[in-house]
N, C-alpha and C positions, 0 to 999 in steps of 0.2 A: 375486466375494466372496459368502460365505454370508450367509443372512438373519440369522444370529446375530451377525454382525460388529458392527452398531451397538450391540447390547446389551453386547458385550465392550468396545467403546470407552467406553461410559458408565461402566463400573466400573474400567477400567484407569487407574492413577494413576502419574504420573511424580513423582519426588521434588521436582523443581523447581516443580511446581504447588502443592505443599502450603502454602508460606507465603502465597501470594496467595489461595488458596481459604479458608484459615483466617482471613485478614484479612476477606474478604468475609463469611464466616459470622459472625465477631465483630460486624461492622457490622449484619448482619441480626438478630443476637440483640439488640443494643441497640435497633434499630428495633422489634423485636417487643415488648420490654417497655414501650417508650414507647407502642406501640399498645394494650397492656393498660390503661395509665393513661388513654389517650384514650378507650377504650371506657367506662371508668368515668365520665369526664366527657363524657357522650354528646354534648352540643352541639358539643364541640370535635373530635369524631372525624372528620367530613367534612373539616375544615380540615387536620387532621393527615394524613389519607389522601392528600390532594393533595400535601402537602409530602413525604411518604414516597415517593410515585410519582416526583416530580422528583429525589429523592436517588438513585434507581436509575441514572440516567444518569451522574453523576460517578463512582459506584462502578464501573460498567462501563468507563468511559473510563480509569480508573486502571489498567486491564489486569489486574484481579484475577481475573476469571472469563472473561468474553466481551464483545466489543464490542456496544454497544446498536444497535438499528436507527437509520437515519439520521434519522427523524422524532422529534419529542418524544412522550413517553407521552400516552395518552389523557386527556381532561378529563372523561370520563364518570364521574359520582360513584359509581355502583354498582360499576364496574370498579375504581376506585382504592380504594374501601372493601374490596372483595374481596381486593385485593392486601395491604392493611394487615392484614386478618384472617388471611390465610395466613402472615403473618410471625410470628404468635403461637406456633403449634406449632413453627415453625423456631427461635424464641427458646428454647423449652423444650428442644428437642433440642440446640441449641448450648450451653446452660448445662450440660446433662449431659455433653456432649463435653468442654468445657473443665474441668469438675470432674475427670473421669477423667484428662485430660492433666496437670493440675497434680498430682494425687495420684500418678500413675505416675511423673512426673518427679521428684517428691520422693523416692519410693522408690529410684529409680535413683541419685540423688545421695547420699542419706543412708545407704542400706544398707551400703555399704563402710565409711563412717566409723563407723557404730554397731558394726559387727563388729570394727573395729580397737580400739574403746574397750571391747570385751567387754560391750556392751549388747545387749538384744534387738533384732533386726533390724527386726521389725514386731510390732505388738501391744503388749500391756502388759508388765508385769514378768515374766510367765511365757512370753513369746514366744520363738521360736527364736533361738539365738545361734550365732556361729562363722562361718567362711569359707563353708562349704557353704550355710548358710542365706542368706548374703549373695549368693552366686552365683545361687541359685534366685530370690531376690527381684529382683535386677537383671534376670535373664532374663525373669521375668514382667512386670516394669515396661516393658522394651523392647518386648515383644510387645504389651502394652496400648497403648503409645505408637503403634506402627505400625498396629495395628488401628483405634484411635480416629482417627488421622490419615486413614487411608483412608476411614473412615466419614464424617468431617467433609467431605472433598473431595466425596464422592458427594452428601451432603446439600446442599452449596453448589451443586453443578451442578443438582440437582433444584430448589432454591429459585430459581436464576436462570432455569431453564426455565419454572417456574410464573409468575415475574414477567414474562417475555417474552410468554407466552400470555395473561396477564391484562391487561397494559398496552398491548400492541401487537396489531393484527390480523395475520392471516396475510399479507395483501397488503403490509403495511408491512415485515414480516420479509423477504419475498421482494425487496422494493425495496431493502432494506439489502444483500442479497447482490448485487444488480445494481450498486449503488453501489460495493461493495467490488471487484467484478470490473472495473468501469470504472477505478477508481483503480489497480488493479494493472496494467491494460493500459497506462495512461498512464505509469506508472513503468517498465514494461518497454520501451515505445517510447523513452522518454527515455534509458534505460540503453543500449539498442541504438544509438541515434544517437550517444551519447557514445563508445561503444566503437568505432564506425566512424570517428569523427573522430580518436580516439586512434591507431587503426591507420594511418589515412592520414598522420598526422604522423610516426609511426614509420617508415613506408616512405619518406616524403619526406626526413626529416631523418637517417635512418640508412642503409638499404640503398642508396637512390638516390645519396646522397653518396659512399658507398664505391665504387659502380660508376663514378661520374664521376671519382673519384680514380684508379681503375684505368685509365681511358682516358688520363689525363694521364701515368701511368707508362708506358703503352704508347707514347705519343708520345716520351717520353724514351728508351725502348729503341730506337725507330726512328732517333733521332739518333745514338745510340751505335753502331748497326749500320753506319753509313757508314764507321766506322773499321776494319771487318773487311776485310782485303786479299784473302782467298781467295774468288774469285767464286762457286764452288759452295756453299760454306758460307753466304756472305752471301745467296745466292738462296734457300736452304732456310729460313734464319732469317726472311727477309722474308716468305716464304709462310706460315710458322706465325704470324708477328706479325699478318699481315693476317687470318688466320682468328680469332685471339684478339680482334682489334678488332671483327670482325663479330659474334662471339658476345657481346661486351660490349654492342654496340649493341642486339642483340636482347633481351638481358636488361633493358636500360634501357627499351626499348619495352614489354616485358611488364609491367615494374614500374609504369610510368606508367599502363598500361591497368588494372591491378588497383587502383591507388590511386584513379583516377577512377571506377572501378566501385563503390567503396565508397559513393559518393553518386550513384547513377544518376539520382535525381529532383531533384537540387539545381539550381534555376534560377539565372539571373543575378541575379534580384531577386524580391521578392514580387509586384511589379507585373507582371513578365513571367509569373510562375506563374499569377496570377489571370486574366490575359488568355488564356493558353493553356487554362485550365480552362473558361471560358465559350465559347471558340471550338470546343471539342470537344463541346459539349452537343448532344443531338439536338433540342433546342427552342431558341427564341430566348434569347440570353444577352447581357448587357451588363456590362462591367467598367469602372467609373469610379474609378480609383485615383490618388491624389495624396498620397503619403507619403514621408518621407525614408528613407534606408537604415536597416534595423533590424539587430539583432544576430543571430548565427547560432542563438541559442536562440529568439528571438521569431518570426522569419520562418517556419521549418518548422511551429511550433505553430499559427500563424494559418492557414497553408495547409491543415493537416489539419482545422482547425475548418471552414474554408470548404468543403472537399471533403465532409465529413460532412454539413453542412447541405444542400448541393446534392444529395447522394445521397438524403437523407431526403425532400427535396422531389420528386425524380423518382420515388421508389418509392411514396410514400404520398399525395401531394397532388393528383396529376393536373394539375399546373400546365402552362401553355403558355409561360411566360417567367420568367427568373431574372435578377435584377440584383444585382451585387456592387459595393458602394462601400466605399472606405477613405479616411479622412482623419485628419490630425493635428489634434486639437482641444485647444488649450492644451498641457497636459502629458500628453495621452493619445492613443493610437492607437485610432480607432473603426472597426471593421469591421462592415458590415451586409450580410446576405444576405437578399434579399427575393424572394418568389415569389407568383404570383397564383393559387395552388391553393386547395383546399377548406378549408384551415385546420383548427382544432380540435386543434392539437398540445397535448398535456399536457406542460407545461414541467417536471414533476416525475417523469416516467416514461420508461423506455426507456434502453437502454445507449447509444444514439447521443447523446441529449441529455445524459446523465450524463457521457459521455466528453468532450464539448465543454466542459461546465462545469468538469470537472476540469482540462482543459488550460488554460482561461482562468485558473483559480485558481492553477495552478502558475506562471503568469507574474505573479501579483500582481494580476490583473484580475478581471473578472466577465462573466457572460453573462445576458442577458434575452431572453425569447421572447414576442412578441406574436402571438397566433394565434386570433382569434375564429372561431367556427363560421361556415363559408361563406367564410373567408379575408378578406384575404390573410395571409401569415405573414412576419414579420420576425424574424430572429435578429441580435441586436446584441451585439457583443463589444467590451469596452473593456480596454485594457492600458496601464499607465503607460509614459511615454516621457520620458527625461531631457532630450531636446533636443540631446544630443551624438551625434556620428557614431560608429558602431561601429568598433572597432579593425580 
């Protein structure tokens, strides 16, 4: 991709983006004029600046321009006041843009009506009249609407970019991208698991049943074959019937193999899977699991969290032992992965930690990490459990 591509993307405007960006620019315009009033009442300006900074988050979350970083905006007074001051020129530009949009819209609507009434299309009593003048006025109005809408979208993007750079550090913006990537990975994993389960059910309930029914029909044909009196014909038919039965059995075997292969890592239970996980570790590992059977949604997610936590411990902590415990505590399943490594894990950084937290949240639970410098590290996952056995 050429170096000019990012610049082109910055000014490329899709029609479906216009309403949201106009709404964002309108909000920023209102905030800008309020900032003018707050500057006049100087003692109130810092308070207003903090409030305006916090308003940036719900505006972004509404999907008007761009999602905000995962963290809250800064509390640094100088940075939030700089953000409030930058909204003042945005407010001036937004006011001009909306004035042009309203005026151009009025011309587009009124020009044909004034031409039909034989009144001047634009201007005073000496203004142009007639259909030709109306066509020119409507064309000019539509061009003004398109150009101003494009300009408003670009201004909204620039304003949101300035707000991001002012209220969030570059590290926080990058962390937001990591959070989004981890969220998308969790969604993709869940979608893939759901699709594999759907295909398995389709094969089991569809094709496999049809092949089983075919085997039954072949058996009925074999019974009918006994009524054929001519020996040569009966022998040939029996030979073909046996070949058809063998092919049907092979098809059933292949189908079962494909269906089971859709879940190659599916263990008999989470207990079995966690035990296998620690048994295969190159260091000392212990699994102490005492939980009831869980649903097909919960068990794979907890297993993936445990695998990610163990992988992180092996890669980064220099640990010599890992312990996995899982218990049912009242109405929750509590999974803990403990290692004796160097510790110092940042619970708010890294795609691994983010992915584990996203998986826990997708189950309605949560994840906490205790990892002081020098160790040890404990990853604790809690998910709700109704107390009823899965179907």
